[in-house]
C-alpha positions in Angstrom: 0.1 0.0 0.0 1.8 3.0 -1.4 1.2 6.2 -2.4 1.9 5.2 -6.7 4.4 7.7 -8.5 1.8 9.0 -10.2 0.0 10.3 -7.3 3.0 12.3 -5.6 3.8 13.8 -9.0 0.5 15.2 -9.2 0.6 16.0 -5.2 4.2 17.8 -5.1 3.0 19.3 -8.8 -0.1 21.2 -7.1 2.0 21.9 -3.7 4.6 23.4 -6.0 2.1 25.5 -8.4 -1.2 27.0 -5.9 -0.3 26.6 -1.7 1.4 29.5 -0.3 5.2 29.7 -0.1 5.2 29.0 3.5 4.1 25.3 2.5 6.2 25.6 -1.0 9.5 26.1 0.8 8.2 23.2 4.0 7.3 20.7 1.2 11.5 21.2 0.4 12.3 21.2 3.1 10.9 18.2 3.8 10.9 16.6 0.6 14.0 18.2 -1.8 16.4 18.7 0.8 15.4 22.2 0.3 16.9 24.9 2.5 15.3 25.6 6.1 16.7 28.9 6.2 14.1 29.7 3.0 11.0 28.1 5.4 12.2 30.3 8.1 12.0 33.0 6.4 8.4 32.3 4.4 7.4 31.7 8.5 9.0 35.0 10.0 6.1 36.5 7.0 3.1 35.7 9.2 4.8 37.3 12.5 4.1 40.7 14.2 6.0 43.5 15.9 4.6 42.2 19.1 6.1 38.7 18.9 2.6 37.4 17.9 1.4 35.6 14.8 -1.7 36.5 12.2 -1.9 37.4 9.0 -3.8 35.0 7.9 -1.3 32.0 8.7 -4.9 29.9 9.8 -7.0 30.4 6.8 -9.9 30.5 8.8 -9.8 33.9 9.9 -8.4 37.0 7.6 -6.7 38.6 10.6 -3.4 40.3 10.2 -3.1 42.0 13.5 -1.7 38.9 16.4 -3.4 36.2 17.8 -2.9 33.6 20.7 -4.6 31.2 18.9 -2.3 31.9 15.3 0.5 32.6 17.1 0.1 28.7 18.3 0.1 28.1 14.6 3.5 29.5 14.6 5.0 27.7 16.9 3.6 24.8 15.3 5.5 25.6 13.1 8.2 26.2 14.5 9.1 22.8 16.0 8.4 21.0 12.9 11.5 23.3 11.8 13.3 22.2 14.9 13.7 25.9 15.8 15.1 26.4 19.6 14.3 28.2 22.3 16.9 30.7 21.4 15.7 31.4 17.9 14.3 34.7 17.4 10.9 33.3 16.5 10.5 31.7 19.3 11.5 33.9 21.4 9.3 37.3 20.8 6.0 34.4 19.8 6.5 33.4 24.2 7.4 37.2 24.8 4.1 37.8 23.1 2.2 35.0 25.1 3.3 36.0 28.6 1.9 40.1 27.4 -1.5 38.2 26.7 -2.0 35.7 29.4 -5.4 37.2 30.7 -5.7 36.5 34.7 -9.5 36.8 35.0 -9.7 33.8 32.6 -6.8 32.0 34.2 -5.8 31.3 30.1 -5.5 32.8 26.7 -8.4 34.0 24.3 -7.8 32.5 20.9 -8.8 35.1 19.3 -9.5 39.2 20.0 -13.0 41.2 19.1 -11.6 42.4 16.0 -11.5 38.6 14.1 -15.1 40.7 13.8 -14.1 42.9 11.7 -12.4 40.6 8.9 -13.6 37.6 6.9 -13.6 34.7 8.9 -15.1 31.3 9.6 -18.3 31.8 11.2 -16.9 29.2 14.6 -14.1 32.0 15.0 -17.0 34.7 15.4 -16.3 36.6 19.1 -19.6 36.7 20.8 -19.4 39.6 22.5 -21.7 38.6 25.6 -19.4 35.3 26.1 -16.7 37.0 26.1 -14.3 35.0 23.3 -15.0 32.5 20.3 -17.5 29.6 19.7 -14.5 27.8 18.9 -13.7 28.7 23.0 -16.2 26.4 24.8 -14.0 25.2 27.7 -10.3 26.2 29.1 -8.2 23.1 26.8 -8.6 25.2 23.6 -6.3 26.8 22.7 -4.5 27.0 26.4 -3.6 22.9 27.0 -1.1 23.6 24.4 0.1 27.5 24.7 1.6 25.2 28.3 3.1 23.2 26.3 5.3 25.7 24.7 5.9 27.0 28.1 7.1 23.5 28.2 9.0 23.5 25.7 10.4 26.5 25.3 10.7 28.5 28.5 10.6 25.4 30.5 11.9 27.2 34.2 8.8 30.0 33.6 7.7 30.9 37.4 4.0 30.0 36.8 4.8 27.0 34.8 4.0 24.6 37.5 0.3 27.0 38.3 -0.9 26.2 34.6 0.0 22.7 34.3 -1.8 21.8 37.3 -4.8 23.9 36.1 -4.3 22.0 32.6 -4.6 18.6 33.8 -7.7 19.8 36.7 -9.8 20.9 33.1 -8.8 18.0 31.5 -10.3 15.7 34.6 -13.7 17.9 34.7 -14.1 17.8 30.4 -17.4 15.9 29.3 -16.6 12.6 27.6 -16.3 12.0 25.1 -13.8 14.5 24.9 -13.8 17.3 22.1 -11.9 16.8 18.6 -9.8 20.4 19.3 -9.5 19.9 22.8 -7.8 16.3 23.0 -5.8 18.1 19.3 -4.4 20.4 22.7 -3.9 18.2 25.0 -1.8 15.7 22.8 0.3 18.7 21.9 0.5 19.0 25.4 1.5 15.6 26.3 4.4 15.8 23.8 6.3 18.8 25.9 6.4 17.0 29.6 8.1 14.5 31.2 7.0 12.3 34.6 4.2 12.5 36.9 2.2 15.0 34.1 2.9 12.9 31.6 1.6 10.2 32.8 -1.6 11.4 34.1 -2.3 13.1 30.7 -1.4 9.8 29.3 -3.9 8.2 31.3 -6.7 9.6 31.0 -6.2 10.6 27.1 -5.5 7.2 26.2 -8.6 6.0 27.9 -10.7 8.6 25.9 -8.9 8.4 22.7 -11.5 5.9 20.8 -14.2 7.8 22.2 -12.9 11.0 20.7 -11.8 10.1 17.6 -14.3 8.4 14.4 -14.0 4.9 14.3 -16.6 4.8 11.1 -14.5 5.1 7.5 -18.4 6.2 6.0 -18.1 8.9 8.1 -14.4 10.3 7.4 -15.3 12.7 5.0 -17.5 14.8 7.6 -16.1 17.3 10.5 -14.8 14.9 13.0 -11.7 13.6 14.3 -10.3 11.0 12.3 -6.9 8.2 13.5 -4.7 10.4 11.6 -5.2 13.5 13.2 -4.3 11.6 16.6 -1.7 9.2 15.4 -0.2 10.6 12.6 2.8 8.6 12.6 4.0 5.3 14.7 5.7 7.8 17.4 2.5 8.7 18.2 1.2 7.7 21.4 -1.6 6.4 20.4 -0.6 4.7 17.6 -1.3 1.3 19.0 -4.4 1.8 20.7 -5.0 3.4 16.8 -3.4 0.9 14.7 -6.1 -1.0 12.8 -7.8 2.4 12.1 -5.1 4.2 11.3 -4.5 1.5 9.0 -7.4 2.1 6.8 -7.3 5.2 7.3 -4.3 5.3 4.9 -5.9 3.4 2.2 -8.9 5.3 2.1 -6.9 8.7 2.0 -4.2 6.8 -1.1 -8.3 6.6 -2.5 -9.1 10.3 -1.6 -6.5 12.1 -3.9 -8.7 14.5 -6.2 -7.3 14.1 -9.4 -6.1 17.4 -10.0 -3.1 16.2 -6.8 -4.8 17.9 -3.7 -6.4 16.8 -0.2 -9.9 18.3 0.3 -10.6 19.8 3.7 -13.7 19.0 4.8 -15.4 21.7 6.2 -16.5 25.3 4.3 -17.9 28.2 5.6 -21.2 27.8 5.5 -22.4 30.6 3.6 -20.3 33.6 5.6 -17.7 35.3 3.5 -18.3 33.6 0.2 -16.2 35.8 -1.9 -13.1 35.2 0.0 -13.9 31.5 1.3 -12.5 30.1 -2.6 -8.9 31.5 -0.9 -8.9 30.1 2.0 -9.8 26.8 0.4 -6.7 26.8 -2.1 -4.6 27.8 1.0 -6.0 24.5 2.9 -6.0 22.6 0.0 -2.1 23.2 0.1 -2.2 22.7 3.4 -3.3 19.4 3.9 -1.6 18.2 0.9 1.6 18.9 2.4 0.6 17.8 5.7 -0.6 14.0 4.3 2.2 13.5 2.4 4.0 13.7 5.3 2.2 11.5 6.8 2.8 8.5 4.3 6.1 9.8 4.2 6.2 8.6 7.8 4.7 5.3 7.1 7.1 4.8 4.7 4.3 4.9 1.8 6.2 7.1 -0.4 7.5 5.4 -3.8 9.7 7.9 -5.1 10.6 11.5 -2.9 
């Protein structure tokens, strides 16, 4: 079971011709022995003077100014590029997150109110009465992920113990099944902690993973948590638990590649900002295609790279 040379060429051509420069340079970095510095430069183009990320790095909200959620995307890419805590991109991003911490909420607001003034998916709309966007139904998203970046890049932060304890308390209080995005944020935290915290998080998440992940292939064209989102490579902590459905999804993904070479997002903006969604959709196609190729590479399913 492999991605055929023809499928590989179509995916490669799609990324090189249609994806954002960031995904193009990341593709070159991962598959073409391309320049890491060029990929870092493209990532830096999404970082603002205040250290946070914006500029539509998350295609579903077209906000130039910084937000904690967009900054988590930037830090995901920084981790992918193996940037260290001393790298200026990381230092500035972490300083931004430090400054954005909200004492009243004991965490970070995913997006600011000004997101309402730009094209955005309905779930990113900032609810003025609730004081947060629709995605933020629990503390977990994006707070658990952000705490993970403090473990990775600022492990000596004086409040990290407090924030980690808060994260664990919030996880134990989540209603089952754990929401897909909440689970993914905690998975990112799990990957950055050690010792007792790691054991505690893994025990809770591992007992919930098959409740959160949709194991029905007939529903994988819907907006659901799919196995490869949680176990994208064999080294994932949840790979053994999900191995049976991971293998099924790998086969399905081979079949679901569009004839133009991309993998299609399973969501849209549902009639909101219809003039802007096609731009976001094209960007997502590039992102998802790159991510799928990385998955195939991790599973040794690329015939030619």
